N, C-alpha and C positions, 0 to 999 in steps of 0.2 A: 143696472139702469132699466127703467120702464121700457118695455118693447116699443111702445108708440113713440117715445123719444129717440129711441135707436133708429126706428124707421124714418124719422125726420132727418137724421144725420146721414144715413147710408148713401143717399144719392149725391151728397156733397163731397164724398171721398173719392179719390182717384189713386190707382196704384202707382208707386214709384220704386224702382229697384236700381241698384248700381253694384259694380264690382268693388272688391277690397282696394283701398287706396284712393278711391274717388272722392272728390270734394263734393259734398252735398250742399252746404251752406258756406258762404264767405261772409266773415264779419264785415259789416258796412254795406252789404248788398241789400236791395230792397226786401223787406220782411213780408213775404207773401204767404207762406205755408207753415203749418204745424204738422209735424210727422208723428206717426205711431209706428213703432218697430214691430214687425210681425216675425221676422228672422234676422239674425246677424247682430253685429255690435258696431257702435260708432263712438268716436272720440270727440268730445266737445272741448274746444280751446279758446282762450281769450288772449289777445295780443294788446298789452298796454301800449299807450302812445309811444313811450320811450324804452320798450323793452322787448324781450323775445316772447313768443307764444307760450302760454301756461296751460297745461291740461286741467280743465275744470272738473270734468266727469266723464264717465263712460255710460252709454245708454245701450241696453240690450232689449231682449224680447219684452213686449208690452210697455216699454219706456216711450217717453215722448221727448221731442226736441223741436226747436223753432218757436219757443215761447214768445218771442218778439212779435211774431205775426198775430198772436192771439190778443196781447195786451195793447195793441195799437201803435206800437213803435213803427217808425218809418223805415228803419234798417235793423238788421240782425246785430246783436251786440256780441255774438260769438260765431266761431266757425265750427263746422261739423265735418268730419272725415270718416268714411267707412273703414273700419279696421278689419272687417269681414264683409263678404257680400251682404248687401242689405235688401231686404224685402220690406217695404213699408206701405202704408196708405197715408195720404196727406190730404189736408183740407185747407182752403184758403181762409186765413184768419178773418177777413172782412165777411165772408159767407157765414162763418160760424157766429160772429158777433151779430149779424142780422137775424139769424135764426134765433139767438138768445133773446133778442129784443122783441121779435115778432111772436115768440112763444115763451112768455116769461116763466111759466111753470117748468117747461123743458130746460130753459136756460139756467134756472136755479139748480136743477139736478145735474145738468151737464157741468156747470161750474163746480159743483160739490165733488163730482167724479174727477174732474181734472185737478182740483186742489188736493184731493186725496192721492192721486197718482204722483204728483210732484212732491208734496210735503212728506211723504213716506221716507224721503232721503234725508230730511232735516227734522231734528227733534223739535217738537212744539211749533212748527211752522204752518200748520194746517190753516189757522185763521188768517195769518198774514198773506198766505198765498191766495186764499179766497178773496181777501180784500183787494189784492193787486189785480187779479182776474176780473173782479166786478168793476174796478175802476176803469179797466181796459175796455169793457163793454160799453162805457159811456162815451168813449172817444169816437 
């Protein structure tokens, strides 16, 4: 990522850490932050209305979670629990959206980086993820 764009982002991040077993995000809670994992691992789970929680994925170093905050959802759609001690940095989704709107060139590159990060888990998903993220910026 362009260093100038990284410099725009840097002051918006804050550190967040927790011990193994801690709940980081609760499904249905207000979607405020997106997290970047620096160290540790987390488990992402989804609880259907009429069922037991299902593990959706695991997120480790350089992984992201809390996408609901970025795409403009009011609440998180999944829960996240630390399965190892976590060291992360987090950014408020609304602050990231504002930055992308006020600096469109930076926003385009940031969205591209985020889409690349998440779509690496799903074959041929890059353009779909980019579209979802871009539509969230308009909320």
